[in-house]
N, C-alpha and C positions, 0 to 999 in steps of 0.2 A: 217501626220504621224510626221510633226515640231510643231505643237498645244498638241499631244497626249505627245511627249515629253520632250515639254514642264511642262506640267502638274505634270509628272511622277518626273520631276527634282525639283518642287516646293515641290510637296507630302513629298518628304524623304529627303527632306533638312536639316533635324533633324538627321538622323541615317549617310548621308553623310557627313556630315563637325562634324562629331566626327570618324566618319574615318577615312577621311583625315587630322585628329589632333592625329592619330595612326602611319600615315603614318610618321612615321620621320628617321634617320640616328640612328644604331645604332649596337656595335660587340659583338659576343659571340663567349667570348673563355671558350677554357679546364682550368680546374685549373694547369694543368702545362703547359700551355701558347703555345703548339703543334699544338693546329688547332685553325683559327681565323677565320673565317664571318664576311666583316663585310656586311651593304645592308640595307633595307629599310624595316622598321619593318613594315607588312602589318596585319598582328596579332594576339591573343596571347589568346590560348582558358585554359589557368593554370596552363596547360602539355607541351605544343611545343608548336613553336616559328615559325611563318613563316615568313617567309624574302624573299625580290627580292633581287638576286643577282645579279654579270653577268656575273655568268655561267646558272640563270630565277632562281623560284622558289626552295625555299628552303624551308621543315618541320623538324624542329631539335627539341628535347627533351631538353626539360627546366633542367632535374635535372643532368645534362652532363658538362655544359656552367654556363659561370656568365655573365650579358647581361653587356654594358658601352654604355651608349651614351642618350639622352634626351628623346630618345620614349622609353624607358627600362619604364615596367608597374611594380607597387607597388606589390610583389608576397604574402605579407604577407593581407592586401585590396584589393584583386581580387574580380571583381565583373563580373562576367558570362556574355557578352553581348551576345545575339538573335533577331534580326530583320528577322518578318515573314512582307511580303508585299504579300496583293492580295484580295480575294475575304469578301465582308465585311460579310455577311451570319456565313462564317467559322469565323472568327476575332470577330466580336459581341457576336458571342451565342454559337459553339458548344469549340472552342479551348480555351477560358476562362474559363471553364466548369474544362476541359479535365486539365489545369490546376492546377486547383483549385483542382481535383480528383488526381492530384502528388502529387501537395503538401500537401495534406493531408498524403498520405503514405509514405513521406519520412522527417515526421518531421517539414518543412517549415514553417515558418505562410506565406500570402499572405497582397500585398496594391497596390489596384489598384490609377495610379496616370495618370489625364490627358493632351494631350499634345494641338499642336495645331492643326487645320485640323479635330478635329474628330478622331484626334491621342491616342494612347493608351498606359499606358506599364503596367503589371503583374512584382511585386518586388516579390522574393521569396528571407523571411530571417530569421536567424539563429537567433532568440533572436529579438535587434534591427539591428541586422548587415545585409545589403544586400548581399546576395550569387550569386543571379543571377535576371537579366533584361529578361523582354521577353514584346520586342514592337512593336505595332500591328501598320503599315501602311494601317490603312483600305482604297480600293479605288476596283478595283476589276478584272477576274484574268488576262487580258491581262496589264493591269497594273505591278502583281505585277509576272507575269512569265518577261518582265521586266528588273525589277528591280534586278531579278536574274543573270540577262542576261549580266547587266551592275557590278555587284559585290555590289550592294546597299542593297542588302536583302542577309539572310540566306538560309529564306525558299520561297519557292512560294509559295500561299496558291491558287486553280485553281475548277473552277467548270467543269468544263472540262480535254478530254487527251488535250499533246501538241500537235500542228498542224502542218503539214511537216515543214514549212516556218519555223516558231519557231524553232524545233528540226535542224536545217542547222544551224539556225543563233546560236543555243546553242555550235553544233560541231565549227563554226569558232569563237566565242569564249575564246576557249578554254576548254569547260566544258563538254565534248564526249557526249555519247548519254542519253540524258534523259530519256529514255522509259527504260534503261538496268534496270537490275535488281539491287537493293538497291539506284538508282538513284531515286525511286517519291516511295510514299506510298500513295495507299486508305483508309483514314481515315475513312471515313465513306460513306454509302451509302445515296443518296436522287432518288427521278426521280421526270418527267414534268407530270404535268396531266394537261385533260382538265376538266378548273370547273362550271360550271351554279350555280345560287339558287338553293335553294329546293322548288322552289315554276314553274321552269320551267318544260314542261313538255317531252323533249325528255330525254335520258336516256341513248341513247350511239347513237356513232359514229366511223366510219369508218376512219381509218389513210388519206388513199386521201379526206376524206369530209374533218381532221380536215385540213390539211394539202392547202385546200382550203381555210374554214376558214380563215385560220394564214394571207393568202395572199390578200384575198381581193376578193376572186372571187367567194365566197359563202355572200350575202348579206342580207338574205330572212332567215328566221326561219324554211318558209315553205318547202324550197328544204332538210329538216332534218329532216322534218314529226312532223314540232312543226306546231306554229301557224304563220299568216300573220303579222310579226312581224319584224323588220329589224333590223340586228346583232352589240348588240354594243361590239366591240373590246379588249380587255386589254390585254397586253403582259410586258415582261419583260424589264426593260432597255435597250436601245440598248447600248448596249458589253459588257452587264454582264455575268458573264459565262455561264449563266442560259437562257439567251438569246442565245449563242453562244451554246451552246448544245440543243439547240429545233433546231437550225441551223443547225447542223453537220450530227442532230440524224433523223432530219422531214425532214423538210423544201431542203435540197439539195439535197435527194434519188426522187424530188417529180418536184426539177428542179422549186423548190419557193421560192420565198424572203416574206418578210412584207411589207406590205403597209403604209405611210407615217404620214395614217389618223386613227392611233389605239394607246386607252390610254396605254400610258408607266407610269411604276412602279418602281421604287427601290426596294421594298421589293416582298414578296409574298405576307406578309401576310398582305398588303394594296392590293394590289391585289383584295385580297380574300376577303377582307373589302365590297372593292367596287363592285363585284359582287352582292354577299349578296343581297341586296340589291336593284338589280334592273333583274328582269324577262327575260327583254333581252340579256345581258349579257354574253359573251364568256370570257375563258381565260387561258389563261399557267399561273401554281401555281408549288410551289415547293411541291409534298408529305407532306413533313417535314410542312410547313405552309399553307398548305390550307384552315386551321381552319374550321368556321362550310360550305365553300360551300359543293358545291355532286356535286363530279364526274363522271365524264361520262366516262363508258366501251367502252377502242375498240371491234371491231367488225369488223367481214371481212362480205362476200359473201358466204364462203362455212358451216355457222354457227356459227363458235368457235367467243367464246367472252373473251376477257383478263381483268381485273382493276384491279389496282393498289393495293398493299397491302401489307404489313410488308414482309412478305414467298414470296412473287411473285417478290418485288424487292430483297432480297436478294440472289434468284435463279433467275434472271433474266429472269423470263417467264415475268415479266414484260418489253415490249421492250424497253421503254422512260428512261431506267434506269437514273442514273448520280453521277457514283464515283466521292466522294470527295477528290480531289488530294494535297498529300506535294510534294513537286522539292525539290531533293536537292543540294548543291554542288555538285565539286567532290572534296572538301580539308574539312579538320577534323572541325568538330562540336567539342564547347567545352564541357565534361563530361557530367554537364547536362540538353543539349543539347540532348546529346548521349541516357543518362537514359531518357529519358522526352519520347525518340522515340521509345522506348523498351515498361513503360510503355504504350502509344498508344494502340498498338500492343495485347495486357494480357484480362482477364476477366475480372478485373474491371474495364481499361478503356471501355467495353464495354455497362457496364453497363450505365456506365456515359451518352456514346452516347445513348442510348433508351431514357435515362432522359429528354433529353434533344431533341430529336423529332425525332431525326435520325434512321435510320437505321441499325444496329451494321454490323457485320463482325462475330460473335459468333458461332461456326457451328450447329444447330439445325434437328433430326427426323423428318420425314414426314412419320409418317405408311399409311401404303398401307389401312387401310380404309380414309381416307385422300387424295385420291389420285382418285374416284369414278369420279370426270367428266370430267377428266384427261382417265379413261380410257372410259365411256361413249362417247365422243367427237371421240376417237378410234376405237370404233367398228360401229359407224355412218360413218366413214370416210374411215375402212377396205372395198378394192375389194375384192371378189368374196371370197371365201376359200380359195385361196393362204392367202389373208389379216388374217381371221380370223387361222390361221392353226399357222400364224406365230407370233398373240397376244396372240395363247394359251403356245406358245413356253417362248414369253416373261415372262408373268404371272408364267407360270413355273420355271426357272430361276433365277425368282427372290421373288419367293415365300420366308417368310417366314422375308427378308430384308425390312430395311426401307430407303425411300432416305435423301440422306445427304443433308443440303442447298448450300453446297459448285458444281458449277457447273461449268460450262469451252464450253463457246465460242470464236466464232471466228470473226477478224475483215473479214467487207465485201469483196470478194473475195478473201481468203487469209487462207490460214491452219494455220494463229500466233493467238496465245489464242489475245482474248481482251485487256484492260485495266483492267476489274475485273479480269476475270481470270486471269490473272499473279497474282494479289494479289493473290488469291483464291489458285494458285499454289504453291505458296511461307505459304499463313496457313497450308495445309495441310499439308504441307513436315515438318512442325517444329511443328503441332501437334505427326507425326509417330514419330522423331527426342524423345517429350513426351515422350514420350509411350505410347499415349491416345487412340489405337487401337490394341493395346498386343492386342494377343489371340483371334482377329476378323477378322471377314471377311472383305475386301472390293471391291466392283466388278464396274468396271470403264464398264458402260455402253453407247456405241455411238448411234447416230441416226441421220438419214441424212434427205432430205427433199425429193415431193414424184418425185422430177423431173430424168427420167431414170429408168431404169431395175432393179426391186425389190433388184436383185441378186446383182447389181451392187451393189449398195446401203448399201445396206448389210454389204461387203465386208468396201466400204467405209468408213463407219459408225464402223467396227471393226478398223481397222487402223488408225481412228482420236482417238477411246480410248487410243488403245497401245502407238501414243504418247503424251497421257496426261498421260498416268500414268506412262513413261518413264522420263517425266520432272518434276514430283513429285518427282518418287524415285533420280531422279539425282542430286534435290536441299535439300531434306534430306540424307547430305552429312555422319551426326553421328547416321544416325536411323537405329536398329541392325530389316530390313527387314524383315530376317525371322523368325519372332515374329508374322509374321500378313502373315496370305494371302492375297495375291493378285490376281484379275483374271479379264480379260475384256472380254467382251461381244459387237457384234453387232448387230440392233437389226433395222437398218435403218431406211424406214419410219412409224415404227410400229406403235408410240406414236405423233402422231405429238400434236406440241401447236396453231397452226395457220396455213393461210389458206397459201397452196403455188403459190398462184395467180400472190404475188409482192415479191417484193426480200427484204422486213423487213419480212415477212413472211418467206420466205425461210430463212431467217438469223437466224431468232429462232427457228424451225425446226430444224440446224444442230446444233448439243450441247453435250457434254456426260456427263452426272450426276455421280454420286457416289452412290451406294449402299453398307450400313452394314447389318453385321449379327452378 
């Protein structure tokens, strides 16, 4: 832990030094002198001062006071400073592309400036005058979250959801709940996928088998239906957000860990290139950076098959999805940063995300004609006449509707929507506020796993659908809901996505879909 802290401090030296210079005594006075606030300047965003006083931290509107003291910023030459720390794949590819897109839409020019240790800045210019500087501290998810907690970064970039210990540390540091609405953003979507060389004869693998391969328990391809040859294992770099996502989503549920002998790679693209030239290699790569390596299909003993695709990642039908997070502080960001955060949610940013190779969050409609494999699997899994009758009811209720790619799933053992679903609630709420579904019909359709009585599962599914509907309507504060016809349906276990013989399969099956007429 001490070594990690030392590394973080070294990586953030420049940003910390700049912040230290700003932390000087100032006095803020009203024009008539009736109000006077003295303290240490913590920051200035072009509009508001943040000052540490004897009464605690105060935020003061700059238009109503005069600043005096060595720490007072220049109002005429103000440059907004935003420091982002964390995931290398987000900082090297995705966010620079989004900043370029934001600059283009808002009339800025951009200039990239190299910094020590592989860090860099993107400067936004009005003509030749700097208006804002986005500084990237390129590291890992752990370091990015640590920098946010230490107030050494304005935004943390993470390839996984914040862990319970980090959440408690944030509370202790006065940052509040980083999982609360408005404190995190799902910027884009990715997934981790098992990849092999195109010449490898193995085409599919079950999740238990994958966990055993990654833990070093399976060492020969014969155990997977392949040739008599040793398995060459390739993994993401230790401590990277992608490696930790694999640990959280796959290894921990199966009680497994990574072997020390596996080859590690800092970038998924490098891992995929190594796998590509070795017919006996298998690796875990980012879906966005898998290159020409072939993905293995995930299977279960009941005959279901799940393959990563853009739509499967977007709907979370593929179970190993990895949302890409931005975690935000409890304080106000500069206006240009707030404008950028609003931009990344819009349709123009979704196009940039797609061009960068990641999965965007723009809603899409999936016609019934594209539901063939799901319905075929459901028919095969239906038990007796009661199961087929429920399928008929589903087809009748959803006839003429299209599935929206916005889906909702839940944290393991909880009724709380998972991180991607919480983002989807905000996204659908914004669409309702914008009138995107006026004069249309939305159906919140709940589904369950197959454990327990069918009637009970149907009631649970309907209750979940109602809870998601209520959460979306509550979040859509300015929407005129009377313009939209909304109803809920519960179909229980009628349309399974995966086998019910494992925890991950049951979690995939417990979901709420949205269908649109």
